[in-house]
N, C-alpha and C positions, 0 to 999 in steps of 0.2 A: 488260263482256263482250268487246267488241271488242279492247280492250287485251290481255286474256288470250290471245285467238286469235293476235294478232300476235306475242306473246312465244313462244307454243308453236310457231308457224311458224318463227320465227327460230332457236329452239333445234333444232328438227328439222333445219333446213337446215344449221346449223353442225355438228351431229353427223354428218349424212350426208356432208358434204364432208370431215370429218376422217377418217371410215372409208375413203372412197374413196381419199384420199391415202395412207393407211397401206397399203392393199391394193396400190396401184400400186407403191409403193416396195418392198414385199416381193416382188412378182411379178418385178420387174426385177433383183433381186439374184441373182447366180449363185454357187454355192459351187464352190471349185476348189483346186488345189494347184499351186504354182510348180514347173515342171520345168526351165526354162532362162531366163536373163536375158541379153539382148544390149544393153548400154547404148549401145554405138556406133551401133547401128542403131535404138534406141528401141523395142525389141520385147521381148515376154515370151511364153513358151510356158506355157500353162496347160492342165492336165488338169481337166476339169470335168464335172459332171453336166448334165442337160437345161437348155438355155437357151431357155426359151419365148419370152422377149422378143426373141430373135434368130431364132425359127422353127426352133430345133434341138431336136428331140425326144429324141435319143439322147446318151449321154455320149460325150465325145471329147477329144482333145488337140489344141489349135490354137495357132498363133502369132498374136498380137495386136499391133498398134501401140499405143502409149500416148499419151494426149493430153498428158500432162505428164511429161517424162523423170524428174523428181524422184520419181515413184512407184516407179521401179526401185531407188532407193537405200533405200526403206523395207521391202523384202522380200529374202528370200534363197531359194535353191533348197530345196524341202522345206516351205516355209511354207504353211499352210492360209490361204486368203484368201476373201473375198466380194467380188464385183466387179460392175460394171455396164458394158456395152459397147453401142456402136451400130454399125450398118452404114453404110459410106460407099462411094463409088465405088472408093476405093483399098484397100478391105478392111474388116476389123472393127477398131475402136479401143476400148480400155479407157478409160472416162471417169472411173471412180471405183474405188478398190481399198483395202480395209482387211484387216488380218490378222484371221483368224477368232478368236473367243474360245473 
C-alpha cells in the first residue's frame, strides 16, 4: 500500500510540474507582426497584442533589441511571429522569436 501511495504522489507531482511549465511557456509567448528591421542597430519593431509577461495590457507597436542578431535574418517585414522578451535597464529585449504558423 505504501508503494502505491508513493507512485501516485510521484505521478501527481510530475503531471503538476509539466502543466505548470506549459502554462508558463504559453503565458510568456506574445503574438505580433514585424513592422521594421534594423540589422545595423540590432533592433526590430513589432506590432503586438497584450504582453502580460512584460506588464503591457494594451496592444502596441514597440522597438525591441534582440538578444541574438541572427534572429533578424530569419524574418522579414510583414511576417507574423510569436516571441518572448524581457525587460532590462537598457530597454526590452527579444530573447526568442519564431514565425507564426
